[in-house]
C-alpha positions as CSV (number, residue, x, y, z in Angstrom):
1,M,15.2,-57.5,49.9
2,A,15.2,-54.5,52.5
3,K,14.5,-55.3,56.1
4,Q,13.5,-53.1,58.9
5,T,12.9,-53.6,62.7
6,V,9.4,-53.3,64.5
7,S,10.4,-50.0,65.8
8,D,11.1,-48.6,62.5
9,I,8.1,-50.3,60.9
10,A,6.0,-48.6,63.9
11,R,7.3,-45.1,63.3
12,E,7.1,-45.3,59.5
13,R,3.3,-46.5,59.8
14,G,2.5,-44.1,62.7
15,V,1.2,-46.8,65.0
16,T,2.4,-48.4,68.3
17,E,5.1,-51.6,68.3
18,A,2.0,-53.9,69.6
19,E,-0.1,-53.2,66.6
20,V,2.8,-54.1,64.6
21,K,3.5,-57.1,66.4
22,E,-0.3,-58.2,66.3
23,K,-0.6,-57.5,62.5
24,L,2.6,-59.4,62.1
25,T,1.6,-62.6,64.1
26,A,-1.8,-62.3,62.4
27,A,-0.2,-62.6,59.0
28,G,2.0,-65.4,60.2
29,T,5.3,-63.6,61.1
30,A,5.8,-63.7,64.9
31,T,8.7,-61.5,65.7
32,A,10.6,-59.6,68.6
33,A,10.8,-55.8,68.7
34,D,14.7,-56.1,67.9
35,E,14.2,-58.4,65.0
36,L,14.3,-57.7,61.4
37,V,11.3,-58.1,59.0
38,D,11.3,-58.5,55.4
39,D,9.5,-55.6,53.7
40,E,7.4,-57.9,51.8
41,D,6.0,-59.5,55.2
42,V,5.5,-56.1,56.3
43,R,3.4,-55.1,53.2
44,R,1.4,-58.6,53.4
45,A,0.8,-57.8,57.2
46,F,-0.4,-54.3,56.6
47,G,-2.5,-55.2,53.5
48,D,-0.4,-53.0,51.0
49,K,-1.1,-53.2,47.3
50,A,0.7,-55.7,45.1
51,T,4.0,-54.4,43.8
52,V,3.9,-52.8,40.4
53,P,6.7,-52.8,37.9
54,A,8.3,-49.6,37.2
55,T,8.8,-48.1,33.8
56,G,11.1,-50.1,31.5
57,P,12.1,-53.6,31.8
58,G,14.3,-54.9,34.7
59,Q,13.3,-51.7,36.8
60,P,12.9,-52.4,40.4
61,A,9.4,-52.4,41.6
62,R,7.7,-49.3,43.5
63,H,4.9,-49.5,46.1
64,R,2.4,-46.9,47.1
65,P,1.5,-47.0,50.8
66,Q,-2.2,-48.1,51.6
67,R,-4.7,-45.5,51.4
68,G,-5.0,-44.9,55.2
69,G,-1.2,-44.4,55.7
70,Q,0.6,-41.3,56.8
71,S,2.3,-40.0,53.9
72,G,4.2,-37.6,55.7
73,K,6.3,-39.7,57.7
74,R,10.1,-40.7,57.0
75,R,10.5,-43.7,55.0
76,R,13.3,-45.7,53.4
77,V,13.9,-45.0,49.6
78,V,16.2,-46.3,46.9
79,I,17.3,-44.2,43.9
80,D,17.0,-45.9,40.6
81,S,20.3,-44.8,38.8
82,Q,19.1,-45.8,35.6
83,A,15.6,-44.0,35.4
84,G,16.9,-41.1,37.6
85,R,13.9,-41.3,39.8
86,R,12.9,-42.6,43.3
87,P,10.9,-45.9,42.8
88,G,8.4,-44.8,44.9
89,M,7.6,-41.5,43.5
90,G,4.0,-40.5,42.8
91,K,2.7,-38.1,40.1
92,R,2.4,-35.3,42.6
93,D,6.3,-35.7,43.6
94,G,6.9,-35.8,39.7
95,R,5.2,-32.4,39.2
96,D,6.9,-31.0,42.1
97,Q,10.4,-32.0,40.6
98,R,9.4,-30.6,37.1
99,R,8.2,-27.5,38.8
100,A,11.1,-27.2,40.7
101,E,13.5,-27.3,37.3
102,P,14.4,-23.7,36.2
103,K,12.0,-22.9,32.8
104,R,14.2,-22.0,30.0
105,E,13.6,-18.7,28.3
106,P,13.5,-18.7,24.5
107,E,16.2,-16.6,22.8
108,V,15.0,-13.5,22.0
109,P,16.3,-12.4,18.2
110,T,18.2,-9.1,18.1
111,G,19.2,-6.7,15.2
112,P,17.3,-5.8,11.9
113,V,14.4,-7.8,11.2
114,K,13.3,-8.6,7.6
115,V,9.3,-8.8,7.4
116,P,7.1,-9.0,4.2
117,S,4.6,-6.1,3.7
118,G,1.3,-7.3,5.0
119,I,2.8,-9.6,7.8
120,T,0.1,-10.7,10.0
121,V,0.0,-10.0,14.1
122,K,1.1,-13.8,14.8
123,D,4.0,-13.9,12.2
124,L,5.3,-10.5,13.3
125,A,5.3,-11.8,16.9
126,E,7.3,-14.8,15.9
127,K,9.9,-12.7,14.1
128,I,10.5,-10.1,16.8
129,G,10.3,-12.5,19.9
130,V,7.5,-11.3,21.6
131,S,3.9,-12.5,22.4
132,P,1.1,-11.7,20.0
133,A,-0.9,-10.2,23.2
134,K,1.8,-7.6,23.6
135,I,1.3,-6.3,19.8
136,I,-2.5,-6.7,20.3
137,A,-2.5,-4.7,23.3
138,Y,-0.1,-1.8,21.8
139,M,-2.3,-1.5,18.8
140,M,-5.5,-1.3,21.1
141,G,-3.5,1.7,22.6
142,L,-3.5,3.0,19.4
143,G,-6.9,3.1,18.9
144,E,-6.9,0.0,16.4
145,M,-8.4,-3.3,17.3
146,V,-6.7,-6.2,15.7
147,T,-6.5,-10.1,15.8
148,T,-3.5,-12.4,15.3
149,T,-4.5,-13.0,11.9
150,V,-5.0,-9.3,10.7
151,S,-2.3,-8.0,8.1
152,L,-0.8,-5.0,9.5
153,S,0.1,-1.8,7.4
154,D,3.8,-0.7,6.8
155,E,3.2,2.1,9.1
156,A,1.9,-0.2,12.0
157,V,4.9,-2.6,11.3
158,E,7.3,0.6,11.7
159,L,5.3,1.7,14.9
160,I,5.5,-1.9,16.8
161,G,9.3,-1.9,15.8
162,A,10.0,1.4,17.4
163,E,8.0,0.3,20.6
164,F,9.8,-2.9,21.0
165,E,13.3,-1.4,20.0
166,R,13.6,-3.4,16.9
167,E,14.7,-2.2,13.5
168,M,12.1,-3.2,10.6
169,V,13.3,-3.9,7.0
170,I,9.8,-4.1,5.1
171,Q,10.1,-6.0,2.0
172,H,7.5,-5.8,-0.8
173,A,6.8,-8.4,-3.3
174,A,8.5,-6.6,-6.1
175,D,11.5,-6.3,-4.0
176,E,11.6,-9.7,-2.9
177,E,11.6,-11.0,-6.9
178,E,14.4,-8.6,-7.5
179,E,16.4,-9.9,-4.7
180,E,15.7,-13.4,-5.5
181,I,16.4,-13.4,-9.2
182,T,20.2,-13.3,-10.3
183,F,21.8,-14.5,-13.6
184,D,25.2,-15.6,-13.9
185,D,26.0,-16.3,-17.4
186,D,29.6,-17.7,-18.9
187,P,31.2,-14.8,-20.5
188,A,31.9,-17.3,-23.4
189,S,28.2,-17.6,-23.8
190,L,27.7,-13.5,-24.2
191,L,27.1,-12.2,-27.6
192,P,26.6,-8.7,-28.9
193,R,22.9,-7.3,-28.6
194,P,21.2,-4.1,-30.1
195,P,21.1,-1.2,-27.8
196,V,17.9,-0.1,-26.2
197,V,17.4,3.6,-26.7
198,T,14.6,5.4,-24.7
199,I,13.2,8.6,-26.1
200,M,12.4,10.9,-23.6
201,G,11.3,14.6,-22.9
202,H,8.8,17.1,-22.5
203,V,5.4,16.9,-24.0
204,D,5.1,18.2,-27.7
205,H,8.5,18.5,-27.9
206,G,8.7,16.0,-31.0
207,K,9.5,12.5,-29.4
208,T,7.1,10.5,-31.3
209,T,7.3,12.4,-34.6
210,L,11.4,11.9,-34.4
211,L,10.7,8.3,-33.6
212,D,8.2,8.3,-36.6
213,S,10.6,9.8,-38.9
214,I,13.4,7.4,-38.0
215,R,11.3,4.2,-38.6
216,E,9.2,6.1,-41.5
217,S,5.7,5.4,-40.0
218,S,2.8,7.6,-38.6
219,V,2.5,6.6,-35.1
220,V,1.6,10.1,-33.8
221,D,-1.5,10.3,-36.1
222,T,-3.1,7.5,-34.2
223,E,-2.7,9.1,-30.7
224,A,-5.2,11.2,-29.0
225,G,-4.5,14.8,-29.0
226,G,-1.3,14.1,-30.5
227,I,-0.1,12.9,-26.8
228,T,1.5,9.3,-26.7
229,Q,-0.7,7.7,-23.9
230,H,1.4,4.2,-23.9
231,I,4.8,3.3,-24.1
232,G,5.6,2.0,-27.8
233,A,8.7,-0.5,-28.7
234,Y,10.0,-0.4,-32.0
235,Q,13.1,-2.0,-33.7
236,V,14.9,-0.2,-36.3
237,D,17.5,-1.8,-39.0
238,V,20.4,0.7,-39.5
239,G,22.3,-1.0,-41.8
240,D,25.3,-3.4,-41.6
241,G,23.0,-6.0,-39.8
242,R,22.9,-3.8,-36.8
243,K,19.7,-2.8,-35.1
244,V,18.6,-0.3,-32.3
245,T,15.5,-0.9,-30.3
246,F,13.5,2.4,-29.6
247,L,11.2,2.8,-26.6
248,D,8.8,5.8,-26.9
249,T,7.7,7.1,-23.4
250,P,5.0,9.5,-22.8
251,G,6.0,13.1,-21.9
252,H,2.8,14.1,-20.2
253,E,3.4,14.6,-16.2
254,A,0.9,11.8,-15.4
255,F,3.1,9.2,-17.0
256,T,6.0,9.5,-14.5
257,A,6.0,6.0,-13.5
258,M,5.8,5.0,-17.1
259,R,8.9,6.9,-18.2
260,A,10.6,5.4,-15.0
261,R,10.1,2.2,-16.4
262,G,11.5,3.0,-19.7
263,A,14.7,4.6,-18.1
264,K,15.4,1.3,-16.3
265,A,14.9,-1.0,-19.4
266,T,16.9,1.2,-21.5
267,D,20.9,1.3,-22.5
268,V,20.9,4.9,-23.7
269,A,18.4,7.9,-23.2
270,V,17.6,10.2,-25.9
271,L,16.5,13.5,-24.3
272,V,14.4,15.7,-26.7
273,V,14.4,19.3,-26.2
274,A,12.8,21.8,-28.4
275,A,15.1,24.2,-29.8
276,D,12.3,27.0,-29.7
277,D,10.8,25.9,-26.2
278,G,14.0,25.2,-24.1
279,V,14.2,23.0,-21.0
280,M,10.7,22.3,-19.5
281,P,9.7,20.8,-16.0
282,Q,9.0,17.5,-17.7
283,T,12.6,17.8,-19.5
284,V,14.1,17.9,-16.1
285,E,11.9,15.1,-14.7
286,A,13.0,12.8,-17.6
287,M,16.6,13.8,-17.0
288,D,16.4,12.8,-13.4
289,H,15.0,9.3,-14.2
290,A,17.8,8.6,-17.0
291,K,20.4,9.7,-14.3
292,A,19.0,7.8,-11.7
293,A,18.6,4.6,-13.9
294,G,22.6,5.5,-14.5
295,V,22.4,5.4,-18.5
296,P,24.2,7.9,-20.7
297,I,22.3,10.7,-22.2
298,V,22.3,11.5,-25.9
299,V,20.4,15.3,-26.2
300,A,18.6,15.6,-29.5
301,V,17.8,19.3,-30.1
302,N,14.6,19.2,-31.9
303,K,12.8,21.7,-34.3
304,I,15.8,23.5,-35.6
305,D,13.8,24.0,-38.7
306,K,11.7,26.6,-36.7
307,A,12.3,30.4,-37.2
308,D,12.7,31.0,-33.7
309,A,14.8,27.9,-32.9
310,N,17.8,28.5,-30.7
311,P,19.8,25.6,-30.2
312,E,22.5,27.3,-28.3
313,R,20.0,28.3,-25.5
314,V,19.3,24.8,-25.1
315,R,23.0,23.8,-24.6
316,S,23.4,26.6,-22.1
317,E,20.6,25.7,-20.1
318,L,21.4,22.3,-19.8
319,A,25.1,22.6,-19.5
320,T,24.9,25.7,-16.6
321,Q,21.7,24.3,-14.9
322,H,21.9,20.7,-14.8
323,G,25.3,19.6,-15.6
324,L,25.1,18.2,-19.2
325,N,28.0,20.0,-21.0
326,P,28.1,19.3,-24.7
327,E,31.3,17.7,-26.1
328,E,32.2,20.7,-28.6
329,W,32.3,22.7,-25.1
330,G,34.8,20.3,-23.7
331,G,32.0,18.2,-21.9
332,D,31.1,14.5,-22.3
333,T,27.4,14.7,-23.4
334,V,26.6,14.1,-27.2
335,F,24.5,16.9,-28.6
336,V,22.8,16.6,-32.0
337,D,20.6,19.3,-33.6
338,V,17.9,17.6,-35.6
339,S,14.5,18.3,-37.2
340,A,12.0,15.4,-37.0
341,K,9.6,16.9,-39.6
342,A,12.5,17.8,-41.9
343,K,14.4,14.8,-41.0
344,Q,17.5,16.5,-40.8
345,N,20.5,15.1,-39.2
346,L,18.8,11.8,-38.3
347,S,21.7,9.5,-39.4
348,D,24.1,11.6,-37.3
349,L,21.9,10.9,-34.4
350,L,21.8,7.0,-35.1
351,E,25.6,7.2,-35.7
352,M,25.8,8.7,-32.2
353,L,23.6,6.2,-30.7
354,L,25.7,3.3,-32.2
355,L,28.9,5.0,-31.1
356,Q,27.5,4.9,-27.4
357,A,26.5,1.0,-27.8
358,D,30.0,0.4,-28.8
359,V,31.4,2.1,-25.7
360,L,29.1,0.3,-23.7
361,E,30.0,-3.2,-25.1
362,L,26.4,-4.5,-24.8
363,K,26.3,-8.2,-24.8
364,A,23.9,-11.1,-23.6
365,N,23.3,-14.8,-23.7
366,P,20.8,-15.7,-26.2
367,K,21.0,-19.5,-25.1
368,A,19.7,-19.0,-21.8
369,E,16.0,-19.3,-20.5
370,A,14.3,-15.9,-21.7
371,S,13.7,-13.0,-19.2
372,G,12.9,-9.4,-19.6
373,V,10.5,-6.6,-18.6
374,I,7.1,-6.0,-19.3
375,I,6.7,-2.7,-21.3
376,E,3.0,-2.7,-21.4
377,S,-0.3,-4.8,-21.2
378,R,-3.9,-4.6,-22.3
379,L,-6.7,-7.0,-22.7
380,D,-7.6,-7.3,-26.4
381,V,-11.0,-8.1,-27.7
382,G,-10.9,-11.5,-29.4
383,R,-7.3,-12.3,-28.5
384,G,-7.4,-11.9,-24.7
385,P,-4.4,-10.5,-22.4
386,V,-1.7,-9.1,-24.7
387,A,1.7,-8.0,-23.2
388,T,4.6,-6.2,-24.6
389,L,7.9,-7.9,-23.6
390,L,11.3,-6.5,-24.1
391,V,13.8,-9.5,-23.9
392,Q,16.8,-8.6,-21.9
393,R,18.2,-12.1,-21.8
394,G,17.7,-15.7,-23.4
395,T,15.3,-16.2,-26.3
396,I,11.5,-16.6,-25.8
397,R,9.9,-19.2,-28.1
398,V,6.3,-20.3,-28.7
399,G,5.2,-22.8,-26.4
400,D,7.4,-21.6,-23.4
401,A,5.8,-21.3,-20.0
402,V,6.1,-17.8,-18.5
403,V,5.5,-16.1,-15.5
404,A,5.3,-12.1,-14.7
405,G,4.1,-11.1,-11.2
406,D,1.0,-12.6,-10.5
407,A,0.3,-13.5,-14.3
408,W,1.2,-16.7,-15.8
409,G,0.8,-18.6,-19.1
410,K,1.9,-20.7,-21.9
411,V,3.2,-18.6,-25.2
412,K,0.5,-19.0,-27.6
413,A,1.9,-16.7,-30.2
414,L,4.5,-14.1,-30.6
415,N,4.2,-11.0,-32.8
416,D,7.1,-8.3,-33.6
417,Y,6.6,-4.7,-33.6
418,N,5.2,-4.8,-37.0
419,G,2.3,-7.3,-35.7
420,K,3.9,-10.2,-37.7
421,R,4.3,-13.5,-36.3
422,V,7.5,-14.9,-35.3
423,K,8.7,-18.2,-33.7
424,D,11.3,-16.8,-31.4
425,A,12.7,-13.5,-30.0
426,G,16.2,-12.8,-28.6
427,P,18.0,-10.2,-26.6
428,A,16.9,-6.7,-26.9
429,A,14.0,-7.5,-29.0
430,P,10.2,-6.1,-28.3
431,V,7.8,-8.5,-29.0
432,E,4.0,-9.0,-28.0
433,I,3.0,-12.2,-26.2
434,L,-0.2,-14.0,-26.3
435,G,-1.2,-16.6,-23.7
436,F,-1.0,-14.9,-20.2
437,D,-4.1,-15.7,-18.0
438,K,-4.5,-11.8,-17.4
439,P,-2.7,-8.9,-18.3
440,P,0.7,-8.8,-16.3
441,P,1.5,-5.8,-14.4
442,A,3.7,-3.3,-16.6
443,G,7.4,-2.8,-15.2
444,E,7.3,-6.4,-13.9
445,L,10.2,-9.0,-14.5
446,A,9.0,-11.9,-17.0
447,R,10.7,-15.0,-17.0
448,V,10.5,-18.3,-18.7
449,V,10.2,-21.5,-16.3
450,E,10.4,-25.1,-16.4
451,N,6.6,-25.8,-17.1
452,E,3.1,-24.3,-16.6
453,R,2.8,-26.0,-12.9
454,V,5.9,-23.9,-11.8
455,A,4.3,-20.6,-13.6
456,R,1.1,-21.3,-11.8
457,Q,2.7,-21.7,-8.5
458,M,4.9,-18.6,-8.6
459,A,2.0,-16.5,-9.9
460,Q,-0.1,-18.0,-6.9
461,Q,2.3,-17.0,-4.4
462,R,3.1,-13.6,-5.6
463,A,-0.9,-13.3,-5.7
464,Q,-1.0,-14.3,-2.2
465,R,1.4,-11.6,-1.2
466,L,0.0,-8.8,-3.3
467,R,-3.2,-9.7,-1.7
468,A,-1.7,-9.4,1.9
469,E,-0.1,-6.3,1.0
470,Q,-3.8,-4.8,-0.4
471,L,-5.3,-5.8,2.9
472,A,-2.6,-4.3,4.8
473,R,-3.5,-1.0,3.0
474,R,-7.2,-1.4,3.1
475,S,-9.2,1.7,4.7
476,K,-9.5,1.2,8.7
477,A,-13.3,0.6,9.7
478,V,-14.9,3.6,11.5
479,S,-15.6,2.9,15.3
480,L,-18.6,4.3,16.9
481,E,-16.1,7.0,18.6
482,D,-14.7,8.0,15.4
483,L,-18.3,8.4,13.8
484,F,-19.3,10.4,16.7
485,G,-16.1,12.6,16.3
486,A,-16.9,12.8,12.5
487,M,-20.2,14.0,13.2
488,Q,-19.3,16.9,15.4
489,E,-16.5,18.2,13.1
490,G,-18.3,17.5,10.0
491,A,-18.2,14.3,8.1
492,V,-15.4,14.0,5.4
493,Q,-17.0,13.1,2.4
494,E,-15.7,10.5,-0.1
495,L,-15.9,10.3,-3.9
496,S,-15.3,6.6,-4.8
497,L,-14.2,5.7,-8.2
498,I,-13.9,2.6,-10.6
499,I,-10.9,3.1,-13.3
500,K,-10.9,1.0,-16.5
501,A,-8.4,1.4,-19.2
502,D,-7.0,-0.1,-22.1
503,V,-3.5,-0.6,-20.7
504,Q,-2.0,-1.2,-17.5
505,G,0.2,2.0,-17.6
506,S,-2.7,4.2,-18.2
507,V,-4.5,2.9,-15.0
508,E,-1.5,3.5,-12.9
509,A,-1.1,7.1,-14.4
510,A,-4.8,7.8,-13.8
511,E,-4.5,6.6,-10.2
512,S,-1.3,8.8,-9.8
513,E,-3.2,11.7,-11.0
514,L,-6.1,11.4,-8.9
515,A,-4.0,10.6,-5.9
516,K,-2.6,14.4,-6.3
517,I,-6.2,15.8,-6.0
518,S,-6.9,16.2,-2.3
519,H,-8.9,18.2,0.0
520,P,-9.4,18.4,3.7
521,E,-13.2,17.9,3.3
522,V,-13.2,15.4,0.3
523,T,-11.2,12.3,-0.5
524,V,-10.8,10.4,-3.6
525,N,-11.0,6.3,-3.1
526,V,-10.2,4.3,-6.2
527,I,-12.2,1.2,-4.7
528,H,-11.4,-1.0,-8.1
529,S,-9.1,-0.6,-11.2
530,G,-8.5,-2.9,-14.0
531,V,-7.4,-3.4,-18.0
532,G,-10.3,-4.0,-20.3
533,G,-13.7,-2.6,-21.2
534,I,-16.5,-1.5,-18.7
535,T,-18.4,-4.7,-17.8
536,A,-21.5,-5.5,-15.7
537,S,-19.3,-6.5,-12.7
538,D,-18.1,-3.0,-12.6
539,I,-21.4,-1.7,-12.8
540,N,-22.6,-3.7,-9.9
541,L,-19.8,-2.7,-7.8
542,A,-20.2,1.0,-8.5
543,A,-24.0,0.5,-7.5
544,A,-23.0,-1.2,-4.2
545,S,-20.2,1.4,-3.5
546,N,-22.0,4.5,-4.6
547,A,-18.9,4.9,-7.1
548,I,-18.4,6.5,-10.3
549,V,-17.2,4.4,-13.4
550,V,-14.2,6.2,-15.2
551,G,-13.4,4.8,-18.5
552,F,-9.8,5.6,-20.2
553,N,-9.8,4.5,-23.8
554,V,-12.2,2.0,-23.4
555,R,-16.3,1.8,-23.5
556,P,-19.0,0.1,-21.7
557,N,-20.6,-2.8,-23.6
558,A,-24.4,-3.0,-24.0
559,E,-25.0,-5.0,-21.0
560,A,-23.1,-2.6,-19.0
561,K,-24.7,0.3,-20.3
562,A,-28.3,-0.9,-19.8
563,L,-27.5,-2.0,-16.2
564,A,-25.9,1.6,-15.5
565,D,-29.2,3.1,-16.7
566,R,-31.4,1.0,-14.4
567,E,-28.9,1.4,-11.4
568,G,-28.5,5.2,-12.1
569,V,-24.7,4.5,-12.1
570,D,-22.5,7.4,-13.8
571,I,-20.2,6.1,-16.6
572,R,-17.5,8.7,-17.7
573,T,-15.2,7.8,-20.6
574,Y,-12.1,9.8,-21.4
575,R,-9.3,9.8,-24.4
576,V,-7.1,12.4,-23.0
577,I,-5.9,12.3,-19.0
578,Y,-6.5,16.2,-19.0
579,Q,-10.1,15.9,-19.3
580,L,-10.0,13.1,-16.8
581,T,-8.6,15.1,-13.9
582,E,-10.3,18.4,-14.9
583,D,-13.6,16.6,-14.6
584,I,-12.8,14.7,-11.3
585,Q,-11.5,18.0,-9.9
586,Q,-14.9,19.7,-10.6
587,A,-16.7,16.9,-9.2
588,L,-14.7,17.2,-6.1
589,I,-15.6,21.0,-6.0
590,G,-19.3,20.2,-6.3
591,M,-19.4,17.9,-3.4
592,L,-17.5,20.5,-1.3
593,S,-19.8,22.2,1.6
594,P,-20.7,25.7,0.8
595,E,-18.5,28.2,2.0
596,E,-20.5,30.3,4.6
597,I,-19.8,34.2,4.2
598,E,-20.9,36.4,6.9
599,E,-22.3,40.0,6.1
600,V,-22.8,42.6,8.7
601,L,-26.3,44.4,8.3
602,G,-26.2,46.8,11.1
603,E,-25.3,47.9,14.4
604,A,-27.1,49.4,17.5
605,E,-26.3,50.8,20.8
606,V,-28.2,49.8,23.9
607,R,-29.2,53.0,25.6
608,Q,-31.5,51.7,28.1
609,T,-33.2,48.6,29.6
610,F,-36.6,47.6,30.8
611,R,-38.1,44.3,32.3
612,A,-41.4,43.0,31.7
613,S,-42.6,39.9,33.5
614,R,-44.0,38.3,30.2
615,V,-41.3,39.3,27.8
616,G,-38.1,39.7,29.7
617,T,-35.6,42.2,29.3
618,I,-36.2,44.9,26.6
619,A,-33.4,46.7,25.1
620,G,-33.9,50.1,24.3
621,C,-31.5,50.9,21.4
622,M,-30.4,53.5,18.7
623,V,-29.5,52.0,15.4
624,T,-25.9,53.6,14.8
625,S,-25.4,51.9,11.2
626,G,-27.1,49.9,8.7
627,V,-30.3,48.1,9.5
628,L,-31.8,45.7,12.0
629,Q,-34.4,43.2,11.2
630,R,-36.9,41.1,13.0
631,G,-35.7,37.2,13.0
632,G,-32.5,38.2,12.1
633,K,-29.2,37.2,13.6
634,I,-27.5,39.6,16.2
635,R,-24.7,39.2,18.3
636,V,-24.1,41.0,21.8
637,V,-20.7,42.4,22.3
638,R,-19.8,43.7,25.7
639,D,-16.4,45.4,25.7
640,G,-15.2,43.9,22.6
641,T,-16.1,40.3,23.7
642,I,-19.2,38.5,22.4
643,V,-21.2,37.5,25.0
644,H,-24.2,36.2,23.1
645,D,-25.0,35.2,19.5
646,G,-28.8,34.8,19.0
647,V,-31.9,36.0,17.1
648,I,-34.1,39.1,17.4
649,E,-37.1,37.9,18.9
650,T,-39.2,41.3,19.0
651,L,-38.7,44.5,17.3
652,K,-40.7,47.6,17.9
653,R,-41.0,51.6,17.2
654,F,-42.9,53.0,20.2
655,Q,-46.0,50.5,20.3
656,D,-46.0,49.3,17.0
657,D,-44.3,46.0,15.9
658,V,-41.8,46.6,12.8
659,R,-40.1,44.2,10.5
660,E,-36.8,46.5,10.6
661,V,-35.5,49.7,12.0
662,Q,-33.0,51.8,9.8
663,Q,-29.8,53.9,10.8
664,G,-30.8,56.8,13.2
665,F,-33.8,55.5,14.6
666,E,-34.7,54.3,17.9
667,C,-36.3,50.9,18.8
668,G,-37.2,48.4,21.2
669,L,-36.0,44.9,20.8
670,T,-35.8,41.3,22.6
671,I,-33.6,38.6,22.1
672,E,-34.8,35.1,22.0
673,N,-33.3,33.3,25.1
674,F,-31.4,35.9,26.3
675,N,-32.0,38.5,29.2
676,D,-28.8,39.7,30.4
677,V,-28.8,42.9,28.0
678,K,-26.9,45.8,29.6
679,E,-26.8,49.5,29.0
680,G,-23.7,50.4,26.6
681,D,-24.0,46.8,25.0
682,V,-23.4,46.8,21.0
683,L,-25.9,44.7,19.1
684,E,-24.3,43.7,15.8
685,A,-27.1,42.2,13.3
686,Y,-25.7,40.1,10.7
687,T,-26.4,37.4,8.0
688,V,-24.9,34.6,6.5
689,R,-24.7,33.4,2.8
690,E,-23.8,30.0,1.5
691,V,-21.5,30.6,-1.5
692,A,-20.3,27.5,-3.7
693,R,-16.8,26.6,-3.1
694,T,-14.2,26.6,-6.1
695,Q,-11.4,25.0,-4.3
């Protein structure tokens, strides 16, 4: 137990030695000034609180001085080696010690940052190692109010990355899935599979007729206007147990995305070029898709039975301008002259396709869990969502749980390209799937998973990602400042549309075409799109948004028609995309503000000015050309500069008021709210006509 002298106690307590002795004596401890006194006797004499145990068992006791004591005086302390703190340390002393310790700054990440499209402000701040407040302040500087939970657009993410000097790698939902899904099959499990051939080319060059002749069916008769609107998938038996899968892609320029999907899913591309027409813009476009997909090209020169056919011109154009050199000219591109209508040389074309397949050594694992690409999807009345799947790996069976993008389901039925029910489908086989909860997006990778629960979870995760991306792409709300600026400059009008189509590819094609229609004064905004017929919910949305409902190969039901009549919603239905784009273009032209055309009516020269107290300045003029009209618009031009633009208030000939004054006559006039007319000024009378805009 520690001991102190009376003098030490007096110094520590801030009292005299006599007071210390008096308290000790009163407590039963008489002592001299130089004698040592136990700490316990001192605490008892001064009435200190009882000792309290320090934290933890076996810790030495700590005490706190009496409330009236002087805390600033020196006192003897013992450092607890186990706890690393002084026994008498109070709360304030602990805070001071913690405050004195250096604060560790979190490590700021460096290098490229991978962020999902539609990321929130909070998540982006964590990714790049800055506080959300800094990102919010930066966005406020750009005139956009955001919170920590707001989804940021791709452009905003890139701007933030540039501001904080970080490289941003934005990942979209489709890109993430392609990166995550990898297949590693044992070479021993791979078996030969049929080649997948895509028919590509310009519109009306005979692609569908060629395929129709090969499989001896009549598809072209069912297409509106003779133009293929969808992707068709078919399988042809060419003998010796060998098959070829054909994909027929539309040739119209609106279906670029659909043709791109066809090129990605194919092994060989057949480029159909009409011998009488030659290389056309969409021929080049289809060729670029095939080259980008890295697939070999076989050129089918069609319509050789026509009188003006010139196959050699086609070869020359493709060889000199696009690098497709025919084999007979020493190149590596196969050219076959065919006639789809006359069915000439079709066997030669099939033989060349099989030869290309042998060179490519196409193989797949038929025993793996099935996966493939969704070629097309639609909502069938009576059967529900129907998807066309091109199996690329494995075998899909009835009862399998399948997921494609944000759509999932259990395979209820499988139909082959002829519409016949099948129990399973192997690699390179096109098959219709029934059982999805909704039409899956065309071009999505579909795959079989363990069970329906896993499929549902994967689809929900994808749906959340797509929803975040959609929120990030939403139109920005207009602030009061923006609204005032738009009112000053002339508000931009908007044509809102709701698009419904029979298949997903047509929806994408229509949106792509409408996106090309633009004008500084009018914008096209697709507020909703989907697969299936026009329903009452579409009409309600159109009525609330002042939108037009556009149907492509679909019709409104009776309820939707009646509701549209009551709400005054305009429904337009089309079968050919040409008509859709033309009508929307005309609607935009009708919404444009009329163009103002100015016409000069006449000119007059100010010869003399007069001042009248009640009237103001009167200009005595000579009309040098045209005519001046009372109430008409007039400009005051001085030394080639317009100094005023106003209206003729009064017009007189001598003492008589007149409605107009012709060339060669003198007149007097006053200009409304303008009295600074001077001799020598030129007065230019004009009118403004409004003319309907055509572009």
